[in-house]
C-alpha positions in Angstrom: -63.6 1.2 23.1 -64.8 4.8 22.3 -62.5 7.6 23.6 -64.5 9.6 26.2 -61.7 12.0 27.3 -61.8 15.5 25.9 -58.8 16.4 23.8 -57.0 19.6 24.7 -54.2 21.3 22.9 -52.9 23.0 26.1 -53.9 22.4 29.7 -52.7 24.9 32.3 -52.8 24.0 36.0 -51.4 26.0 38.9 -51.6 26.4 42.7 -52.6 22.8 43.4 -50.7 22.9 46.7 -50.3 19.1 47.1 -49.4 18.2 50.7 -51.8 20.8 52.3 -55.2 20.2 53.9 -56.9 22.6 51.5 -55.9 20.8 48.3 -58.8 19.1 46.5 -56.8 16.3 45.1 -59.7 13.9 44.5 -61.6 16.4 42.5 -58.5 17.2 40.5 -57.8 13.6 39.8 -61.3 13.1 38.6 -60.8 16.0 36.2 -57.5 14.8 35.0 -59.0 11.5 34.0 -61.5 13.2 31.7 -59.0 15.1 29.5 -56.2 14.2 27.1 -53.9 17.1 26.6 -51.1 17.5 24.0 -49.2 20.0 26.2 -49.4 20.6 30.0 -48.2 23.7 31.8 -47.8 23.2 35.5 -47.7 26.9 36.4 -46.2 26.8 39.9 -47.1 25.8 43.5 -48.0 22.2 42.4 -46.3 20.7 45.5 -46.4 22.9 48.6 -42.8 22.4 49.8 -43.2 25.2 52.4 -45.8 23.2 54.3 -44.7 19.7 53.3 -44.9 17.3 56.2 -44.3 13.6 56.3 -47.3 13.4 58.6 -49.7 14.5 55.9 -49.5 13.3 52.3 -52.8 11.5 51.5 -52.8 8.8 48.8 -55.1 10.9 46.6 -52.3 13.6 46.5 -49.8 10.9 45.4 -52.2 9.7 42.8 -52.3 13.2 41.2 -48.5 13.1 40.9 -48.6 9.6 39.5 -51.2 10.6 36.9 -49.1 13.5 35.8 -46.0 11.3 35.6 -48.0 8.8 33.6 -48.7 11.6 31.0 -45.0 12.4 30.9 -44.2 8.7 30.4 -46.6 8.7 27.4 -44.7 11.6 25.8 -47.1 14.5 26.7 -45.0 17.6 26.6 -45.0 19.0 30.1 -43.4 22.2 31.5 -43.1 22.5 35.2 -42.9 26.3 35.9 -41.6 26.9 39.3 -43.6 28.9 41.9 -42.8 30.3 45.3 -44.2 27.3 47.3 -42.1 24.9 45.1 -39.1 27.3 44.6 -36.8 24.5 45.7 -37.1 23.2 42.1 -35.7 26.5 40.7 -32.2 25.1 41.2 -33.1 22.5 38.5 -34.1 25.0 35.9 -33.4 23.7 32.4 -33.5 20.0 33.5 -35.1 17.7 31.0 -36.4 14.3 31.8 -38.3 12.6 29.0 -41.0 15.0 27.9 -40.7 17.0 31.1 -38.8 20.3 31.4 -38.4 22.4 34.5 -38.4 26.1 33.8 -39.0 29.5 35.5 -41.0 30.7 32.5 -41.9 29.6 29.1 -43.1 31.2 25.8 -45.1 29.1 23.4 -46.1 30.0 19.9 -49.7 28.8 19.4 -51.3 27.4 16.2 -52.4 30.9 15.1 -48.8 32.2 15.4 -49.6 34.2 18.5 -47.2 34.0 21.5 -48.2 33.1 25.1 -46.0 33.8 28.0 -46.4 31.5 31.0 -45.0 32.2 34.5 -46.1 31.8 38.0 -46.1 35.5 39.0 -44.5 35.6 42.4 -41.6 37.6 41.0 -44.0 40.6 41.0 -44.9 40.1 44.6 -43.0 42.8 46.6 -43.9 41.0 49.9 -42.4 37.8 48.5 -39.1 39.5 47.7 -38.6 41.5 51.0 -40.7 39.7 53.7 -40.7 36.0 52.9 -41.2 35.1 56.5 -44.4 37.1 56.5 -45.7 35.3 53.4 -44.9 31.9 55.0 -46.8 32.9 58.1 -49.7 34.1 56.0 -49.6 30.8 54.1 -50.1 28.8 57.4 -52.9 31.1 58.4 -54.5 30.6 55.0 -54.3 26.8 55.4 -55.9 27.1 58.8 -58.7 29.2 57.3 -59.4 26.6 54.7 -59.7 23.9 57.5 -62.2 26.2 59.3 -64.0 26.8 56.0 -64.4 23.0 55.5 -65.9 22.6 59.0 -68.3 25.6 58.4 -69.4 24.1 55.0 -70.0 20.7 56.7 -72.4 22.4 59.2 -73.9 24.5 56.4 -74.6 21.6 54.0 -75.3 18.7 56.4 -77.2 20.4 59.2 -78.5 23.7 57.9 -79.1 22.3 54.4 -77.6 25.4 52.7 -74.9 25.9 50.1 -71.1 26.2 50.5 -69.3 29.4 51.6 -65.8 30.5 50.8 -64.5 32.5 53.8 -61.1 33.3 52.2 -62.8 34.5 49.0 -65.2 36.7 51.0 -62.2 38.2 52.8 -60.3 38.8 49.6 -63.3 40.4 47.9 -64.1 42.7 50.8 -60.6 43.9 51.7 -59.7 46.8 49.5 -56.0 46.2 49.7 -56.4 42.7 48.4 -58.5 43.9 45.5 -56.0 46.6 44.8 -53.1 44.1 44.9 -54.9 41.8 42.4 -55.5 44.6 40.0 -51.9 45.9 40.3 -50.6 42.3 39.7 -52.6 42.0 36.5 -51.7 45.4 35.3 -47.9 44.9 35.8 -47.9 41.5 34.1 -49.9 43.0 31.2 -47.4 45.9 30.8 -44.4 43.5 30.5 -46.3 41.2 28.2 -47.2 44.1 25.8 -43.6 45.4 25.9 -42.3 42.0 24.8 -45.0 41.8 22.1 -46.8 38.8 23.5 -50.5 38.3 22.7 -51.2 36.3 25.9 -49.8 36.4 29.5 -50.7 33.4 31.7 -50.1 33.4 35.5 -51.1 31.7 38.7 -50.1 32.8 42.2 -53.1 34.9 43.2 -55.7 32.1 42.9 -58.1 34.2 40.8 -59.2 32.4 37.6 -59.9 35.0 34.8 -59.5 35.7 31.1 -59.7 39.4 30.2 -58.3 41.8 27.7 -56.1 44.6 29.2 -55.7 47.7 27.0 -52.8 50.1 27.4 -51.6 53.1 25.4 -48.8 50.9 23.9 -51.1 48.1 22.9 -53.3 45.3 24.4 -52.9 41.8 25.7 -55.1 38.9 26.9 -54.4 38.3 30.6 -55.2 34.9 32.0 -55.0 33.2 35.3 -55.6 29.5 35.9 -56.8 29.9 39.4 -56.2 27.1 41.9 -57.3 23.8 43.4 -57.9 25.1 46.9 -61.0 27.4 46.4 -61.9 27.7 42.8 -60.9 24.2 41.5 -60.1 25.7 38.1 -57.9 25.3 35.0 -57.2 26.9 31.7 -57.9 24.9 28.5 -56.8 25.8 25.0 -58.7 24.0 22.2 -58.8 24.8 18.5 -57.4 28.3 19.0 -59.8 29.2 21.9 -59.0 29.7 25.6 -61.5 28.9 28.3 -61.7 28.5 32.1 -62.6 25.1 33.4 -64.3 25.0 36.8 -65.0 21.7 38.6 -68.7 21.0 38.8 -69.7 20.6 42.5 -72.5 18.3 41.4 -70.1 15.8 39.9 -69.9 12.8 42.2 -66.7 11.3 43.3 -68.3 7.9 43.5 -68.2 7.7 39.7 -64.4 7.9 39.8 -62.8 4.4 39.5 -60.3 3.3 42.0 -60.8 6.2 44.5 -59.6 5.1 47.9 -59.9 6.7 51.3 -57.0 9.0 52.2 -54.4 7.3 54.3 -50.8 7.9 55.3 -48.6 7.0 52.4 -45.7 4.7 52.8 -42.7 6.7 51.5 -40.9 3.6 50.1 -44.1 3.1 48.0 -44.1 6.8 47.0 -40.6 7.2 45.9 -40.2 3.6 44.7 -43.1 3.9 42.3 -42.0 7.4 41.1 -38.5 6.0 40.4 -40.0 3.2 38.3 -42.0 5.8 36.3 -39.0 8.1 35.8 -36.9 5.1 34.6 -39.6 4.4 32.1 -39.5 8.0 30.9 -35.7 7.8 30.3 -36.2 5.0 28.0 -38.8 6.8 25.9 
């Protein structure tokens, strides 16, 4: 049978926020089934532990986890870089399980000898450091906004026959403080990357997919952000020495995805039992 999956040298995913209403797990699963990466960087906020609830964890969310575990079981080198929404995993930094390693940051030397620095980016968020309760409150508000956004898009597409809108993106793009924060975030990460003589700095956290060169007096660096799977449905791909941003095509139909089932409440014995079986397989690799 002819291989139809695209081969990637490195795949970077961040801000999936599994366990929240805004997560586009079905679309992500469809994308994951089209690629075959050698190395995977899970760059933070993969599982949203802040808002985790046993009342809401659809089967499609679990299938994403199972797919990633399947890659690990096959020996795909995977780095789980901890973020702020999954900071609970930071206590396990350095843990290795098969081809999986939990880290707070990672530096990889690419095929061309250039170094890429991967980390989530929340360490540069002053609000995160000093007013975590405010950030958590904002996260709940953001999730509510996403729900409202979905309802608005349903009306816009099904009744008004118009395209989709992103309320949160419009708010971020129009609020000067938000734009200033994003610019400052990028500049700070670039400064540190240049100081450490890295050629690339790769972040998540701010949900803004981008690849751009930042020039400073002391040098230049390529700043990249993998975006998210809430609004942008994006990832970073590295193939044959070239980086690119992947964005999910809204015209792609989920009906073409094999074995896609309707979301339902997941039996937790099924969830952890299956995961335990997969982890046991990884240990024997």
